[in-house]
PyMOL Python script that loads the backbone (N, CA, C, O; Angstrom):
from pymol import cmd

cmd.read_pdbstr("""\
ATOM      1  N   MET A   1       0.901  -1.240   0.006  1.00  0.00           N
ATOM      2  CA  MET A   1      -0.129  -0.235   0.004  1.00  0.00           C
ATOM      3  C   MET A   1       0.804   0.983   0.375  1.00  0.00           C
ATOM      4  O   MET A   1       0.308   2.107   0.294  1.00  0.00           O
ATOM      5  N   GLY A   2       1.908   0.869   0.711  1.00  0.00           N
ATOM      6  CA  GLY A   2       2.862   2.423   0.475  1.00  0.00           C
ATOM      7  C   GLY A   2       3.250   2.740  -0.175  1.00  0.00           C
ATOM      8  O   GLY A   2       3.482   3.948  -0.195  1.00  0.00           O
ATOM      9  N   ASN A   3       3.735   1.687  -1.515  1.00  0.00           N
ATOM     10  CA  ASN A   3       4.293   2.036  -2.664  1.00  0.00           C
ATOM     11  C   ASN A   3       3.311   2.593  -3.423  1.00  0.00           C
ATOM     12  O   ASN A   3       3.768   3.412  -4.220  1.00  0.00           O
ATOM     13  N   ILE A   4       2.222   2.464  -3.467  1.00  0.00           N
ATOM     14  CA  ILE A   4       1.053   3.190  -4.173  1.00  0.00           C
ATOM     15  C   ILE A   4       1.041   4.689  -3.658  1.00  0.00           C
ATOM     16  O   ILE A   4       1.082   5.607  -4.477  1.00  0.00           O
ATOM     17  N   LYS A   5       0.996   4.875  -2.606  1.00  0.00           N
ATOM     18  CA  LYS A   5       1.435   6.640  -1.952  1.00  0.00           C
ATOM     19  C   LYS A   5       2.279   6.957  -2.546  1.00  0.00           C
ATOM     20  O   LYS A   5       2.018   7.858  -3.344  1.00  0.00           O
ATOM     21  N   LYS A   6       3.584   6.492  -2.528  1.00  0.00           N
ATOM     22  CA  LYS A   6       4.381   6.991  -3.059  1.00  0.00           C
ATOM     23  C   LYS A   6       4.438   7.564  -4.857  1.00  0.00           C
ATOM     24  O   LYS A   6       4.907   8.591  -5.348  1.00  0.00           O
ATOM     25  N   LEU A   7       3.904   6.658  -5.334  1.00  0.00           N
ATOM     26  CA  LEU A   7       3.845   6.704  -6.805  1.00  0.00           C
ATOM     27  C   LEU A   7       2.847   8.031  -7.019  1.00  0.00           C
ATOM     28  O   LEU A   7       3.200   8.945  -7.764  1.00  0.00           O
ATOM     29  N   ILE A   8       1.742   8.057  -6.400  1.00  0.00           N
ATOM     30  CA  ILE A   8       0.816   8.961  -6.198  1.00  0.00           C
ATOM     31  C   ILE A   8       1.573  10.410  -5.665  1.00  0.00           C
ATOM     32  O   ILE A   8       1.284  11.490  -6.181  1.00  0.00           O
ATOM     33  N   VAL A   9       2.380  10.306  -4.781  1.00  0.00           N
ATOM     34  CA  VAL A   9       2.956  11.430  -4.428  1.00  0.00           C
ATOM     35  C   VAL A   9       4.105  11.658  -5.736  1.00  0.00           C
ATOM     36  O   VAL A   9       3.862  12.748  -6.254  1.00  0.00           O
ATOM     37  N   GLU A  10       4.721  11.293  -6.096  1.00  0.00           N
ATOM     38  CA  GLU A  10       5.818  11.294  -7.217  1.00  0.00           C
ATOM     39  C   GLU A  10       5.277  12.128  -8.383  1.00  0.00           C
ATOM     40  O   GLU A  10       5.708  13.151  -8.914  1.00  0.00           O
ATOM     41  N   TYR A  11       3.986  11.220  -8.660  1.00  0.00           N
ATOM     42  CA  TYR A  11       3.298  11.322 -10.081  1.00  0.00           C
ATOM     43  C   TYR A  11       2.324  12.777  -9.800  1.00  0.00           C
ATOM     44  O   TYR A  11       1.529  13.022 -10.708  1.00  0.00           O
ATOM     45  N   LYS A  12       2.334  13.574  -8.824  1.00  0.00           N
ATOM     46  CA  LYS A  12       1.594  14.788  -8.602  1.00  0.00           C
ATOM     47  C   LYS A  12       3.122  15.812  -8.544  1.00  0.00           C
ATOM     48  O   LYS A  12       3.437  16.654  -9.385  1.00  0.00           O
ATOM     49  N   LYS A  13       3.665  15.549  -7.672  1.00  0.00           N
ATOM     50  CA  LYS A  13       5.010  15.914  -7.861  1.00  0.00           C
ATOM     51  C   LYS A  13       5.564  16.522  -9.426  1.00  0.00           C
ATOM     52  O   LYS A  13       5.737  17.723  -9.633  1.00  0.00           O
ATOM     53  N   VAL A  14       5.802  15.416 -10.482  1.00  0.00           N
ATOM     54  CA  VAL A  14       5.651  15.619 -11.694  1.00  0.00           C
ATOM     55  C   VAL A  14       4.745  16.772 -12.446  1.00  0.00           C
ATOM     56  O   VAL A  14       5.059  17.770 -13.095  1.00  0.00           O
ATOM     57  N   ARG A  15       3.360  16.132 -12.034  1.00  0.00           N
ATOM     58  CA  ARG A  15       2.725  17.218 -12.550  1.00  0.00           C
ATOM     59  C   ARG A  15       2.578  18.742 -12.436  1.00  0.00           C
ATOM     60  O   ARG A  15       2.345  19.511 -13.368  1.00  0.00           O
ATOM     61  N   ILE A  16       2.763  19.074 -11.068  1.00  0.00           N
ATOM     62  CA  ILE A  16       3.153  20.253 -10.799  1.00  0.00           C
ATOM     63  C   ILE A  16       4.177  21.148 -11.370  1.00  0.00           C
ATOM     64  O   ILE A  16       4.154  22.347 -11.646  1.00  0.00           O
ATOM     65  N   GLN A  17       5.302  20.015 -11.498  1.00  0.00           N
ATOM     66  CA  GLN A  17       6.567  20.644 -12.069  1.00  0.00           C
ATOM     67  C   GLN A  17       6.110  20.873 -13.836  1.00  0.00           C
ATOM     68  O   GLN A  17       6.524  21.854 -14.453  1.00  0.00           O
ATOM     69  N   GLU A  18       5.354  19.983 -14.385  1.00  0.00           N
ATOM     70  CA  GLU A  18       4.804  20.183 -15.856  1.00  0.00           C
ATOM     71  C   GLU A  18       4.022  21.414 -16.149  1.00  0.00           C
ATOM     72  O   GLU A  18       3.965  21.902 -17.277  1.00  0.00           O
ATOM     73  N   SER A  19       3.323  21.982 -14.937  1.00  0.00           N
ATOM     74  CA  SER A  19       2.216  23.198 -14.755  1.00  0.00           C
ATOM     75  C   SER A  19       3.081  24.241 -14.916  1.00  0.00           C
ATOM     76  O   SER A  19       3.027  25.119 -15.778  1.00  0.00           O
ATOM     77  N   GLY A  20       3.992  24.080 -13.920  1.00  0.00           N
ATOM     78  CA  GLY A  20       5.390  25.344 -13.600  1.00  0.00           C
ATOM     79  C   GLY A  20       5.917  25.566 -14.799  1.00  0.00           C
ATOM     80  O   GLY A  20       5.973  26.753 -15.121  1.00  0.00           O
ATOM     81  N   VAL A  21       6.421  24.586 -15.749  1.00  0.00           N
ATOM     82  CA  VAL A  21       7.001  24.606 -17.199  1.00  0.00           C
ATOM     83  C   VAL A  21       6.213  25.744 -18.077  1.00  0.00           C
ATOM     84  O   VAL A  21       6.524  26.863 -18.486  1.00  0.00           O
ATOM     85  N   ARG A  22       5.006  24.895 -18.175  1.00  0.00           N
ATOM     86  CA  ARG A  22       4.031  25.302 -19.191  1.00  0.00           C
ATOM     87  C   ARG A  22       3.605  26.917 -18.925  1.00  0.00           C
ATOM     88  O   ARG A  22       3.580  27.727 -19.852  1.00  0.00           O
ATOM     89  N   LEU A  23       3.236  27.309 -17.373  1.00  0.00           N
ATOM     90  CA  LEU A  23       3.581  28.492 -16.910  1.00  0.00           C
ATOM     91  C   LEU A  23       4.598  29.613 -17.649  1.00  0.00           C
ATOM     92  O   LEU A  23       4.358  30.723 -18.125  1.00  0.00           O
ATOM     93  N   PHE A  24       5.646  28.953 -17.552  1.00  0.00           N
ATOM     94  CA  PHE A  24       6.928  29.703 -17.464  1.00  0.00           C
ATOM     95  C   PHE A  24       7.092  29.609 -19.067  1.00  0.00           C
ATOM     96  O   PHE A  24       7.946  30.442 -19.371  1.00  0.00           O
ATOM     97  N   GLU A  25       6.692  29.030 -20.058  1.00  0.00           N
ATOM     98  CA  GLU A  25       6.809  28.913 -21.146  1.00  0.00           C
ATOM     99  C   GLU A  25       6.100  30.125 -21.839  1.00  0.00           C
ATOM    100  O   GLU A  25       6.458  31.002 -22.625  1.00  0.00           O
ATOM    101  N   LYS A  26       4.707  29.720 -21.074  1.00  0.00           N
ATOM    102  CA  LYS A  26       3.323  30.914 -21.683  1.00  0.00           C
ATOM    103  C   LYS A  26       3.993  32.593 -21.463  1.00  0.00           C
ATOM    104  O   LYS A  26       3.705  33.594 -22.120  1.00  0.00           O
ATOM    105  N   LEU A  27       4.951  32.468 -20.326  1.00  0.00           N
ATOM    106  CA  LEU A  27       5.062  33.671 -19.863  1.00  0.00           C
ATOM    107  C   LEU A  27       6.187  34.128 -20.860  1.00  0.00           C
ATOM    108  O   LEU A  27       6.210  35.211 -21.446  1.00  0.00           O
ATOM    109  N   LEU A  28       7.058  33.185 -20.948  1.00  0.00           N
ATOM    110  CA  LEU A  28       8.070  33.249 -22.203  1.00  0.00           C
ATOM    111  C   LEU A  28       7.740  34.008 -23.205  1.00  0.00           C
ATOM    112  O   LEU A  28       8.116  35.155 -23.446  1.00  0.00           O
ATOM    113  N   ASN A  29       6.872  33.189 -23.908  1.00  0.00           N
ATOM    114  CA  ASN A  29       5.999  33.477 -25.337  1.00  0.00           C
ATOM    115  C   ASN A  29       5.627  35.032 -25.207  1.00  0.00           C
ATOM    116  O   ASN A  29       5.771  35.868 -26.098  1.00  0.00           O
ATOM    117  N   TYR A  30       5.160  35.235 -24.016  1.00  0.00           N
ATOM    118  CA  TYR A  30       4.116  36.293 -23.953  1.00  0.00           C
ATOM    119  C   TYR A  30       5.378  37.835 -24.071  1.00  0.00           C
ATOM    120  O   TYR A  30       5.238  38.956 -24.560  1.00  0.00           O
ATOM    121  N   GLN A  31       6.316  37.290 -23.501  1.00  0.00           N
ATOM    122  CA  GLN A  31       7.231  38.419 -23.325  1.00  0.00           C
ATOM    123  C   GLN A  31       7.863  38.977 -24.617  1.00  0.00           C
ATOM    124  O   GLN A  31       8.078  40.159 -24.884  1.00  0.00           O
ATOM    125  N   ILE A  32       8.172  37.649 -25.525  1.00  0.00           N
ATOM    126  CA  ILE A  32       8.924  37.462 -26.594  1.00  0.00           C
ATOM    127  C   ILE A  32       8.053  38.582 -27.407  1.00  0.00           C
ATOM    128  O   ILE A  32       8.510  39.653 -27.807  1.00  0.00           O
ATOM    129  N   GLY A  33       6.471  38.048 -27.601  1.00  0.00           N
ATOM    130  CA  GLY A  33       5.746  38.671 -28.286  1.00  0.00           C
ATOM    131  C   GLY A  33       5.792  40.313 -27.891  1.00  0.00           C
ATOM    132  O   GLY A  33       6.121  41.054 -28.818  1.00  0.00           O
ATOM    133  N   ILE A  34       5.500  40.913 -26.646  1.00  0.00           N
ATOM    134  CA  ILE A  34       5.476  42.068 -26.627  1.00  0.00           C
ATOM    135  C   ILE A  34       6.702  42.617 -27.057  1.00  0.00           C
ATOM    136  O   ILE A  34       6.756  43.726 -27.588  1.00  0.00           O
ATOM    137  N   PHE A  35       7.825  41.807 -26.832  1.00  0.00           N
ATOM    138  CA  PHE A  35       9.479  42.518 -27.279  1.00  0.00           C
ATOM    139  C   PHE A  35       9.367  42.881 -28.685  1.00  0.00           C
ATOM    140  O   PHE A  35       9.911  43.862 -29.192  1.00  0.00           O
ATOM    141  N   GLY A  36       8.464  41.839 -29.421  1.00  0.00           N
ATOM    142  CA  GLY A  36       8.617  41.746 -31.003  1.00  0.00           C
ATOM    143  C   GLY A  36       7.741  42.914 -31.864  1.00  0.00           C
ATOM    144  O   GLY A  36       7.881  43.462 -32.958  1.00  0.00           O
ATOM    145  N   VAL A  37       6.845  42.980 -30.852  1.00  0.00           N
ATOM    146  CA  VAL A  37       6.035  44.139 -31.281  1.00  0.00           C
ATOM    147  C   VAL A  37       6.692  45.542 -30.742  1.00  0.00           C
ATOM    148  O   VAL A  37       6.733  46.543 -31.458  1.00  0.00           O
ATOM    149  N   SER A  38       7.067  45.517 -29.755  1.00  0.00           N
ATOM    150  CA  SER A  38       7.924  46.908 -29.569  1.00  0.00           C
ATOM    151  C   SER A  38       8.985  47.376 -30.626  1.00  0.00           C
ATOM    152  O   SER A  38       9.172  48.554 -30.930  1.00  0.00           O
ATOM    153  N   LEU A  39       9.770  46.115 -31.233  1.00  0.00           N
ATOM    154  CA  LEU A  39      10.868  46.273 -32.322  1.00  0.00           C
ATOM    155  C   LEU A  39      10.184  46.826 -33.494  1.00  0.00           C
ATOM    156  O   LEU A  39      10.522  47.702 -34.290  1.00  0.00           O
ATOM    157  N   LYS A  40       8.877  45.912 -33.377  1.00  0.00           N
ATOM    158  CA  LYS A  40       8.211  46.456 -34.896  1.00  0.00           C
ATOM    159  C   LYS A  40       7.695  47.954 -34.796  1.00  0.00           C
ATOM    160  O   LYS A  40       7.750  48.575 -35.858  1.00  0.00           O
ATOM    161  N   THR A  41       7.249  48.570 -33.798  1.00  0.00           N
ATOM    162  CA  THR A  41       7.096  49.937 -33.506  1.00  0.00           C
ATOM    163  C   THR A  41       8.480  50.429 -33.488  1.00  0.00           C
ATOM    164  O   THR A  41       8.434  51.560 -33.973  1.00  0.00           O
ATOM    165  N   LEU A  42       9.521  50.176 -33.212  1.00  0.00           N
ATOM    166  CA  LEU A  42      10.891  50.831 -33.398  1.00  0.00           C
ATOM    167  C   LEU A  42      11.023  50.894 -34.407  1.00  0.00           C
ATOM    168  O   LEU A  42      11.455  52.010 -34.698  1.00  0.00           O
ATOM    169  N   THR A  43      10.869  50.175 -35.371  1.00  0.00           N
ATOM    170  CA  THR A  43      11.917  50.361 -36.676  1.00  0.00           C
ATOM    171  C   THR A  43      10.648  50.832 -37.322  1.00  0.00           C
ATOM    172  O   THR A  43      11.006  51.015 -38.486  1.00  0.00           O
ATOM    173  N   ALA A  44       9.210  51.176 -37.239  1.00  0.00           N
ATOM    174  CA  ALA A  44       8.417  51.768 -38.069  1.00  0.00           C
ATOM    175  C   ALA A  44       8.732  53.257 -37.675  1.00  0.00           C
ATOM    176  O   ALA A  44       8.827  54.165 -38.501  1.00  0.00           O
ATOM    177  N   VAL A  45       8.865  53.383 -36.490  1.00  0.00           N
ATOM    178  CA  VAL A  45       9.065  55.115 -35.967  1.00  0.00           C
ATOM    179  C   VAL A  45      10.336  55.064 -36.680  1.00  0.00           C
ATOM    180  O   VAL A  45      10.219  55.313 -37.880  1.00  0.00           O
ATOM    181  N   SER A  46      11.433  54.828 -36.304  1.00  0.00           N
ATOM    182  CA  SER A  46      12.785  54.989 -37.310  1.00  0.00           C
ATOM    183  C   SER A  46      12.546  55.015 -38.612  1.00  0.00           C
ATOM    184  O   SER A  46      13.242  55.841 -39.203  1.00  0.00           O
ATOM    185  N   VAL A  47      11.814  54.411 -39.273  1.00  0.00           N
ATOM    186  CA  VAL A  47      11.543  54.488 -40.817  1.00  0.00           C
ATOM    187  C   VAL A  47      10.804  55.900 -41.213  1.00  0.00           C
ATOM    188  O   VAL A  47      11.216  56.669 -42.082  1.00  0.00           O
ATOM    189  N   ALA A  48       9.971  56.035 -40.641  1.00  0.00           N
ATOM    190  CA  ALA A  48       9.151  57.461 -40.388  1.00  0.00           C
ATOM    191  C   ALA A  48       9.867  58.614 -40.351  1.00  0.00           C
ATOM    192  O   ALA A  48       9.647  59.623 -41.020  1.00  0.00           O
ATOM    193  N   CYS A  49      11.051  58.375 -39.253  1.00  0.00           N
ATOM    194  CA  CYS A  49      11.839  59.744 -39.147  1.00  0.00           C
ATOM    195  C   CYS A  49      12.643  59.967 -40.114  1.00  0.00           C
ATOM    196  O   CYS A  49      12.982  61.107 -40.433  1.00  0.00           O
ATOM    197  N   ARG A  50      13.126  58.695 -40.813  1.00  0.00           N
ATOM    198  CA  ARG A  50      14.048  59.343 -42.064  1.00  0.00           C
ATOM    199  C   ARG A  50      13.455  60.223 -43.240  1.00  0.00           C
ATOM    200  O   ARG A  50      14.197  60.660 -44.119  1.00  0.00           O
TER     201      ARG A  50
END
""", "prot")
cmd.dss("prot")
cmd.show_as("cartoon", "prot")
cmd.util.cbc("prot")
cmd.orient("prot")
């Protein structure tokens, strides 16, 4: 019975880690998205100023 409990605990740990990684990836993509947009605006502004 103890082994099953251990397995469940390990499984939960892995699941929590996975969701943490997914959250981090989403955040990263979001940041990259914002950065990309600001880069586009910067280049658009610098082109318009020339």
